[in-house]
N, C-alpha and C positions, 0 to 999 in steps of 0.2 A: 298453179302449175298447169301447163297445157297437157291435155289428154287427147291423143289422136283418135280415140275410139269412142268419145262421148257422142251422145245423140244431139242433133241440132235442136234448137228451140222450135216450138210448134209454128211460130211465125216465119221461120227461116226455111222450112221445108215446103216442097210443092204440095198443094192440096190434092188429096186423093178423092176420087169419086166412089160412090157406093158400088158401082159395077166394075171397078178396077180389079185386076187380077191380084191374088195374094202376093204380097211383097216377097221376092226371093232374097235370101240372105246375101248381103254384100260381102265380097272377099276383102281381105285386109288391104290388098293393093288398091281396090276401088275406093275404099274408105280413105286411104291415105291421099290418093289423087284428089278426091272431093274436098278434103279438109287441108290441103297443103298451103292454101293462102292464109289460114288462121294460125299457122306455125310461127314460132318466134324466128326472127330473121337469121339467127345463128344456125338453127337447125335446118331452116329452109335452104340456106346456102350450102350446107353440107350434103343435103339430099340430092343435089345436082350431080354428085358423083355416083355413078351406077353401083359401084361396089358397096358404098356406105348404105345406099338405099336398099340394096338386096339384103345386107346384114340386118338392117332395121326391120325389114319385113320378115326375115327368117326368125328373129327373136320374137316378134309379135305372134307369129304362127305357133311357135313352141309354147308361148304363154297361153294362147287360146286352147291348144291341145291339152295343156295341164289344167284347164278350167279356171284360169285367172279372170276375174271380173275387171274389164278395162275401165270401168267407171270408178273403181277403187284404187287410188294411188297407193294406199297402204298395201294392198294385195300385190300390186306390181312391184313395189320396193321389196317386199318380203320374198317374192319369187326371184328377183335379181340377186338378192343377198344369198339365197340358197344355192344359186347356180353361178356364183361369182367366179370361182376357180375355173369352172368349165368354160365360161365365156371368155375369160382372160386367155386361156390356153388356145381357144379358137382364134382369138384376135391376133395372137402371136404366130399363127400358122401351124401350130401343133395341135395334136389331139390330146385330150386328157387321158393319161395312162394310169390305170389302176395298179397299184403296187400290191403284189401278193406275197404273203409270208412263205418263206422256204421251210418246208417240213422235211427233216432228215428221217429216213426210214432205217431201221436196224438199231443195234445197240450203240451207245455213245462210247467213243474210244477215249480212255483216260491217258494222261501224259505218261504214266509209268507202265501202261499195258504194252504187250508186244505189238509191233507195227503190223497192220493188216496186209502190207505188201509182201510179207514173207521173208524179210531180210534177217529176222531173228533179233534185231535191235529193238530197243524201247522206242515207242512212237516219238518221244521228245527228241531223240538223237537221230531219227531217220526222217520220215515224211513230215513230222511236226516241227522240225527245226526251222526257226525263223518266224514262227507264228505266234 
């Protein structure tokens, strides 16, 4: 499986001299542009679309932020599985909504208790009718 962030073999990279400046860390965009020719044709074709390319880079940045080792396919798959719902929600154009439990304050009203609205009827015959 292709890994966009793997290091090139020693013979493929440009030789560095002893007096060369310390290598600065490449951004994900730079690594992708450098290795775009080694991508499978299906992915290479889809990355021509700027929206897909931006999404690909955004996901890679989030993985990098979470400390995923790009050399390990297993870690990348584990991260993708853990964030699957979130990624699908983003792909659909929505954001992941966290559902909160409703907590009612105060005493629970029983069916046969007087209605809290003050009508004098039982709750089941007044405000609780139809529930």
